[in-house]
C-alpha positions as MATLAB code, in Angstrom:
seq = 'MNKININFNENRSISTHATETCDALDWLKIWNADNIYFDDERKYGYGGYNYDGRWKNIVSSLIEKFELSQKSSLLDLGCAKGFLVNDYNIDKRVGIAEGIDISIYALIEGLKLGMQGNLICANFTLLPYEDDEFDLIFCKDSLHNILSKSDVIKSLQEINRVGKKSWIRVGAFETDAQKKVIDNWATFATTYLHKDEWLELFDIAGYKGSYDWFHPSESI';
ca = [
     -22.894  -31.738  -15.008;
     -22.917  -28.895  -17.517;
     -20.661  -26.096  -18.718;
     -21.831  -22.618  -17.703;
     -20.042  -19.445  -18.756;
     -20.050  -16.397  -16.485;
     -18.763  -13.101  -17.875;
     -16.334  -11.467  -15.430;
     -15.370   -8.602  -17.761;
     -11.719   -9.433  -17.197;
      -8.984   -7.507  -18.929;
      -5.996   -9.813  -18.754;
      -2.703   -8.920  -20.401;
      -0.291  -11.809  -20.828;
       2.606   -9.628  -21.965;
       4.187   -9.048  -18.535;
       4.221  -12.699  -17.607;
       5.556  -13.663  -21.027;
       8.491  -11.226  -20.961;
       9.529  -11.097  -17.294;
      10.920  -14.063  -15.390;
      11.092  -14.923  -11.699;
      14.102  -16.406   -9.931;
      13.996  -19.024   -7.168;
      13.677  -16.445   -4.388;
      10.796  -14.798   -6.250;
       8.954  -18.129   -6.394;
       9.370  -18.620   -2.650;
       7.877  -15.171   -2.048;
       4.962  -15.876   -4.395;
       4.187  -19.153   -2.660;
       3.645  -17.362    0.641;
       0.388  -16.130   -0.955;
       0.862  -12.768    0.737;
       1.346   -9.186   -0.422;
       3.895  -10.235   -3.068;
       1.325  -12.387   -4.883;
      -1.687  -10.125   -4.423;
      -0.405   -6.567   -4.357;
       3.142   -6.344   -5.718;
       4.425   -6.242   -9.316;
       2.344   -7.869  -12.040;
       4.977  -10.502  -12.766;
       4.477  -11.950   -9.274;
       0.703  -12.377   -9.486;
      -2.276  -10.019   -9.555;
      -0.274   -6.815   -9.521;
      -2.811   -5.269   -7.131;
      -5.945   -7.170   -6.119;
      -8.392   -4.312   -5.729;
     -12.138   -3.927   -5.451;
     -13.592   -2.609   -8.723;
     -17.330   -3.085   -8.282;
     -17.754   -5.857  -10.855;
     -18.750   -8.434   -8.253;
     -22.181   -6.839   -7.942;
     -22.836   -7.883  -11.531;
     -21.552  -11.371  -10.751;
     -24.112  -11.690   -7.966;
     -26.810  -10.809  -10.513;
     -25.458  -13.447  -12.919;
     -25.455  -16.080  -10.186;
     -29.044  -15.224   -9.229;
     -30.134  -15.684  -12.847;
     -28.133  -18.784  -13.715;
     -28.708  -20.691  -10.459;
     -32.179  -19.417   -9.521;
     -31.066  -17.988   -6.190;
     -33.475  -16.372   -3.726;
     -33.422  -14.459   -0.446;
     -32.887  -17.755    1.347;
     -29.962  -18.873   -0.837;
     -26.541  -19.168    0.790;
     -23.181  -19.120   -1.001;
     -19.670  -20.321   -0.200;
     -16.821  -18.730   -2.161;
     -13.818  -21.075   -2.317;
     -10.702  -19.028   -2.996;
     -12.391  -15.836   -1.853;
      -9.125  -13.830   -1.512;
     -10.108  -10.496    0.073;
     -13.799  -11.359    0.092;
     -15.127   -9.046   -2.619;
     -17.804  -11.460   -3.875;
     -18.724  -12.458   -0.307;
     -19.237   -8.784    0.556;
     -21.372   -7.948   -2.475;
     -23.482  -11.062   -2.011;
     -24.127  -10.210    1.632;
     -25.249   -6.645    0.904;
     -27.574   -7.726   -1.924;
     -31.113   -8.030   -0.536;
     -32.149  -10.485   -3.260;
     -30.061  -13.304   -1.749;
     -29.105  -14.763    1.630;
     -25.719  -15.015    3.306;
     -22.255  -15.763    1.928;
     -19.019  -16.949    3.486;
     -15.541  -17.296    2.019;
     -12.561  -19.613    2.361;
      -8.973  -18.991    1.321;
      -5.539  -20.297    2.281;
      -4.030  -16.798    2.289;
      -4.132  -15.240    5.741;
      -2.808  -12.043    4.163;
      -5.738  -11.754    1.751;
      -8.307  -12.522    4.440;
      -6.858   -9.912    6.822;
      -6.753   -7.330    4.043;
     -10.425   -8.047    3.354;
     -11.251   -7.448    6.999;
      -9.272   -4.187    6.932;
     -11.351   -3.089    3.938;
     -14.542   -3.813    5.842;
     -15.748   -6.699    3.713;
     -18.953   -8.134    5.187;
     -19.219  -11.857    5.879;
     -17.229  -14.643    7.491;
     -13.799  -15.097    5.858;
     -12.116  -18.307    6.970;
      -8.632  -19.746    6.454;
      -9.055  -23.427    5.564;
      -8.119  -26.099    3.047;
     -10.478  -27.152    0.257;
      -9.798  -30.834    0.951;
     -11.541  -30.665    4.346;
     -14.199  -27.970    4.420;
     -15.411  -27.025    7.930;
     -19.111  -27.323    7.077;
     -22.005  -29.766    7.287;
     -23.438  -31.690    4.329;
     -25.525  -29.517    1.969;
     -24.887  -26.459    4.125;
     -24.762  -24.061    1.157;
     -27.135  -23.609   -1.753;
     -24.256  -22.721   -4.081;
     -20.504  -23.320   -3.988;
     -18.583  -20.837   -6.144;
     -14.937  -21.577   -6.963;
     -13.277  -19.376   -9.584;
      -9.691  -20.063  -10.705;
      -8.650  -21.725   -7.440;
      -8.752  -25.507   -7.861;
      -5.862  -25.386  -10.332;
      -3.706  -23.945   -7.529;
      -3.900  -27.223   -5.589;
      -0.640  -29.160   -5.621;
      -1.806  -32.634   -6.681;
      -4.574  -34.307   -8.660;
      -5.458  -36.457   -5.653;
      -6.128  -33.311   -3.599;
      -8.140  -31.826   -6.468;
     -10.324  -34.954   -6.383;
     -10.754  -34.628   -2.599;
     -11.691  -30.977   -3.041;
     -14.271  -31.788   -5.708;
     -15.787  -34.379   -3.405;
     -15.945  -31.833   -0.590;
     -17.664  -29.364   -2.932;
     -20.228  -32.082   -3.722;
     -20.737  -32.754   -0.017;
     -21.125  -29.176    1.217;
     -23.080  -27.622   -1.666;
     -26.478  -28.330   -3.162;
     -25.283  -26.704   -6.395;
     -21.789  -25.711   -7.481;
     -19.856  -23.834  -10.149;
     -16.100  -24.079  -10.659;
     -13.701  -22.563  -13.192;
     -10.314  -24.183  -13.758;
      -7.250  -23.521  -15.878;
      -7.420  -25.637  -19.030;
      -6.012  -25.982  -22.519;
      -6.604  -27.945  -25.721;
      -3.343  -27.439  -27.633;
       0.382  -27.260  -26.854;
       0.346  -23.575  -27.835;
      -2.404  -22.867  -25.304;
      -0.480  -24.767  -22.627;
       2.626  -22.679  -23.308;
       0.625  -19.497  -22.707;
      -0.481  -20.801  -19.303;
       3.081  -21.934  -18.548;
       4.181  -18.319  -18.979;
       1.111  -16.925  -17.244;
       0.897  -19.043  -14.105;
       2.809  -17.950  -11.032;
       0.749  -19.869   -8.480;
      -1.150  -22.502  -10.467;
       0.237  -26.036  -10.528;
      -2.594  -28.293  -11.739;
      -3.840  -26.753  -14.963;
      -4.750  -29.575  -17.318;
      -6.004  -30.498  -20.762;
      -9.773  -30.135  -20.684;
     -10.233  -33.878  -21.301;
      -8.085  -34.602  -18.252;
     -10.249  -32.274  -16.186;
     -13.366  -34.108  -17.334;
     -11.736  -37.370  -16.306;
     -11.004  -35.965  -12.833;
     -14.604  -34.765  -12.555;
     -15.752  -38.284  -13.345;
     -13.370  -39.892  -10.828;
     -14.522  -37.486   -8.108;
     -18.175  -37.943   -9.012;
     -18.459  -34.173   -9.411;
     -22.098  -33.212  -10.007;
     -21.949  -29.444  -10.395;
     -21.335  -27.061  -13.280;
     -17.979  -25.863  -14.589;
     -16.140  -23.639  -17.038;
     -12.614  -23.395  -18.436;
     -10.130  -20.588  -17.813;
      -7.407  -19.616  -20.258;
      -5.675  -16.209  -20.082;
      -5.856  -15.468  -23.807;
      -8.345  -17.809  -25.546;
     -11.841  -19.183  -25.165;
     -12.009  -22.949  -24.729;
];
């Protein structure tokens, strides 16, 4: 198990989440994981989850870092509208990709946009695939949205089972100040942890893949 950084060229401002609050009804809307979370105001979530072309570069990074070939398959856990799945499938250097998400809204929007590849609504704790079905499991900023540590462990075990290789990125912190930033930032995440606690969960689950930390304002 090793830490691998992938540059997503993200431009994340924490100011909106730090200055605007959500009431109880707002939280209920956000937890539907529909247009409010993906495509409404920034304080509710993404503030517009749109295709910007950067996923083509991510495919290139994955090819380099994980030695992927034309026969290499990929599963994107937390695929949202399927942008990575699409760009992987149209890249002739690699094989096929599929995506899983819990948001029916995001998956339907991806289909409306013409994203190529199978986009499936399913839970990470019970993936609808055979053992070692994919050459690479990719899971960016999604595991920390799972409600409990026990389900995170189940999900990690499923990632081990279904993928020959894997890469995950999870919300993490080292200091109280860093945790406070995530507290203000997160609208959907529930299981962001101290990095040592994540490493403990990896060990409990027997996770064998690679990983990285996510924090909205600092490198960890």
